[in-house]
Backbone as CSV, one residue per row, in Angstrom:
resi,resn,N_x,N_y,N_z,CA_x,CA_y,CA_z,C_x,C_y,C_z
1,MET,-52.955,-32.588,-76.529,-51.752,-33.110,-77.143,-50.618,-33.097,-76.119
2,VAL,-49.968,-34.226,-75.955,-48.870,-34.360,-75.011,-47.572,-34.455,-75.795
3,ILE,-46.614,-33.628,-75.421,-45.308,-33.652,-76.069,-44.320,-34.270,-75.104
4,GLU,-43.696,-35.357,-75.517,-42.709,-36.013,-74.664,-41.384,-35.271,-74.792
5,MET,-40.800,-34.949,-73.660,-39.551,-34.204,-73.662,-38.369,-35.154,-73.614
6,ALA,-37.313,-34.786,-74.307,-36.106,-35.601,-74.337,-35.315,-35.455,-73.041
7,PHE,-35.502,-34.339,-72.345,-34.739,-34.079,-71.126,-35.333,-34.838,-69.947
8,ALA,-34.530,-35.671,-69.338,-34.932,-36.401,-68.139,-33.872,-36.150,-67.072
9,PRO,-34.185,-35.316,-66.070,-33.186,-34.977,-65.056,-32.722,-36.196,-64.269
10,ASN,-31.411,-36.337,-64.162,-30.852,-37.422,-63.366,-30.551,-36.921,-61.952
11,ARG,-30.029,-37.798,-61.135,-29.751,-37.450,-59.732,-28.756,-36.291,-59.618
12,LYS,-27.725,-36.286,-60.468,-26.728,-35.214,-60.439,-27.363,-33.871,-60.790
13,PHE,-28.228,-33.867,-61.805,-28.917,-32.628,-62.177,-29.790,-32.142,-61.028
14,LYS,-30.561,-33.057,-60.431,-31.460,-32.681,-59.345,-30.690,-32.091,-58.164
15,LYS,-29.533,-32.665,-57.870,-28.706,-32.157,-56.776,-28.226,-30.742,-57.090
16,ARG,-27.783,-30.537,-58.330,-27.315,-29.216,-58.747,-28.474,-28.210,-58.745
17,TYR,-29.631,-28.631,-59.257,-30.820,-27.769,-59.272,-31.190,-27.358,-57.840
18,ASP,-31.216,-28.326,-56.924,-31.566,-28.032,-55.535,-30.600,-27.035,-54.909
19,LYS,-29.310,-27.191,-55.192,-28.305,-26.280,-54.643,-28.525,-24.865,-55.170
20,ILE,-28.774,-24.747,-56.465,-29.030,-23.424,-57.063,-30.338,-22.864,-56.512
21,PHE,-31.359,-23.713,-56.387,-32.674,-23.269,-55.931,-32.621,-22.657,-54.534
22,ARG,-31.819,-23.243,-53.658,-31.698,-22.709,-52.289,-31.158,-21.284,-52.300
23,LYS,-30.273,-20.981,-53.248,-29.677,-19.637,-53.326,-30.534,-18.672,-54.142
24,ASP,-31.094,-19.157,-55.280,-31.829,-18.280,-56.188,-32.827,-19.108,-57.010
25,PRO,-34.075,-19.184,-56.561,-35.075,-20.000,-57.254,-35.274,-19.628,-58.728
26,LEU,-35.248,-18.355,-59.045,-35.418,-17.929,-60.433,-34.267,-18.438,-61.298
27,ALA,-33.058,-18.387,-60.784,-31.903,-18.897,-61.522,-32.019,-20.406,-61.730
28,ALA,-32.485,-21.119,-60.729,-32.639,-22.570,-60.844,-33.655,-22.925,-61.923
29,ASN,-34.748,-22.187,-61.976,-35.766,-22.481,-62.978,-35.324,-22.041,-64.383
30,THR,-34.517,-21.019,-64.464,-33.936,-20.635,-65.758,-32.996,-21.741,-66.223
31,TYR,-32.201,-22.271,-65.317,-31.299,-23.391,-65.607,-32.102,-24.603,-66.090
32,LEU,-33.200,-24.912,-65.416,-34.060,-26.025,-65.807,-34.614,-25.807,-67.216
33,LEU,-35.107,-24.615,-67.486,-35.659,-24.308,-68.801,-34.602,-24.458,-69.890
34,LEU,-33.410,-23.934,-69.650,-32.345,-24.042,-70.647,-31.961,-25.500,-70.898
35,CYS,-31.951,-26.300,-69.851,-31.671,-27.734,-70.025,-32.765,-28.412,-70.838
36,GLU,-33.999,-28.013,-70.615,-35.110,-28.580,-71.374,-35.044,-28.185,-72.847
37,LEU,-34.532,-26.992,-73.114,-34.458,-26.484,-74.490,-33.232,-26.983,-75.251
38,ALA,-32.224,-27.424,-74.538,-30.955,-27.794,-75.166,-31.113,-29.000,-76.091
39,ASP,-30.327,-28.966,-77.175,-30.317,-30.120,-78.078,-29.346,-31.169,-77.536
40,LYS,-29.110,-32.199,-78.301,-28.256,-33.294,-77.831,-26.820,-32.858,-77.559
41,ARG,-26.398,-31.762,-78.184,-25.050,-31.248,-77.949,-25.006,-30.227,-76.820
42,GLY,-26.153,-29.984,-76.200,-26.205,-29.039,-75.088,-26.313,-27.592,-75.529
43,GLU,-26.675,-27.367,-76.779,-26.776,-26.012,-77.309,-28.227,-25.551,-77.336
44,VAL,-28.409,-24.266,-77.029,-29.736,-23.657,-77.053,-29.686,-22.510,-78.052
45,THR,-30.593,-22.556,-79.034,-30.657,-21.499,-80.033,-31.910,-20.680,-79.775
46,THR,-31.735,-19.538,-79.147,-32.852,-18.659,-78.808,-32.297,-17.288,-78.459
47,ASN,-33.158,-16.390,-78.024,-32.712,-15.069,-77.581,-33.374,-14.752,-76.241
48,GLU,-32.977,-13.642,-75.639,-33.484,-13.301,-74.303,-34.989,-13.094,-74.278
49,ALA,-35.534,-12.474,-75.317,-36.978,-12.225,-75.358,-37.751,-13.543,-75.406
50,GLU,-37.268,-14.487,-76.187,-37.934,-15.777,-76.278,-37.821,-16.549,-74.963
51,ILE,-36.671,-16.472,-74.321,-36.510,-17.136,-73.022,-37.473,-16.539,-71.998
52,ALA,-37.617,-15.209,-72.004,-38.543,-14.559,-71.078,-39.976,-15.035,-71.327
53,GLU,-40.363,-15.137,-72.583,-41.704,-15.616,-72.926,-41.885,-17.077,-72.513
54,LEU,-40.875,-17.893,-72.748,-40.944,-19.299,-72.359,-41.013,-19.458,-70.842
55,MET,-40.311,-18.604,-70.113,-40.374,-18.645,-68.643,-41.797,-18.362,-68.172
56,ARG,-42.448,-17.355,-68.778,-43.824,-17.028,-68.394,-44.770,-18.175,-68.725
57,THR,-44.502,-18.851,-69.848,-45.363,-19.945,-70.282,-45.117,-21.215,-69.474
58,ARG,-43.860,-21.525,-69.218,-43.474,-22.798,-68.583,-43.799,-22.840,-67.090
59,PHE,-43.640,-21.710,-66.405,-43.774,-21.697,-64.944,-44.936,-20.809,-64.497
60,ASN,-45.818,-21.360,-63.668,-46.879,-20.545,-63.070,-46.258,-19.485,-62.179
61,ASP,-45.285,-19.888,-61.394,-44.545,-18.992,-60.511,-43.065,-19.324,-60.689
62,PRO,-42.301,-18.439,-61.342,-40.896,-18.737,-61.619,-40.032,-18.967,-60.373
63,SER,-40.530,-18.585,-59.204,-39.749,-18.803,-57.986,-40.195,-20.053,-57.223
64,GLU,-41.104,-20.826,-57.809,-41.610,-22.043,-57.183,-40.772,-23.252,-57.624
65,TYR,-40.606,-24.209,-56.729,-39.861,-25.430,-57.039,-40.531,-26.146,-58.206
66,ALA,-39.773,-26.461,-59.267,-40.386,-26.949,-60.498,-40.101,-28.406,-60.835
67,LEU,-39.222,-29.059,-60.111,-38.970,-30.467,-60.398,-40.039,-31.318,-59.750
68,LYS,-40.590,-32.232,-60.512,-41.598,-33.121,-59.962,-40.920,-34.155,-59.088
69,GLU,-41.579,-34.508,-58.007,-41.050,-35.551,-57.133,-41.243,-36.901,-57.797
70,THR,-40.191,-37.700,-57.827,-40.280,-39.030,-58.414,-39.733,-40.047,-57.423
71,ASN,-40.077,-41.266,-57.633,-39.600,-42.341,-56.771,-38.465,-43.099,-57.412
72,GLY,-37.682,-42.430,-58.280,-36.619,-43.136,-58.987,-35.345,-42.684,-58.601
């Protein structure tokens, strides 16, 4: 089963992600996860324990670069 995500990173997001990633890869991937979880108003309804579980599930290695390379 494939779930289509509403979040599609634009060039500005990718630039910001890259800047954060150079300083702190874990923070960049946490930022990515929160953006993926956010609703249309940019709000995330969760708690720290759930975020920790989602981080373990979403990323094989939380310090690894997680944005897919695209030609767009």
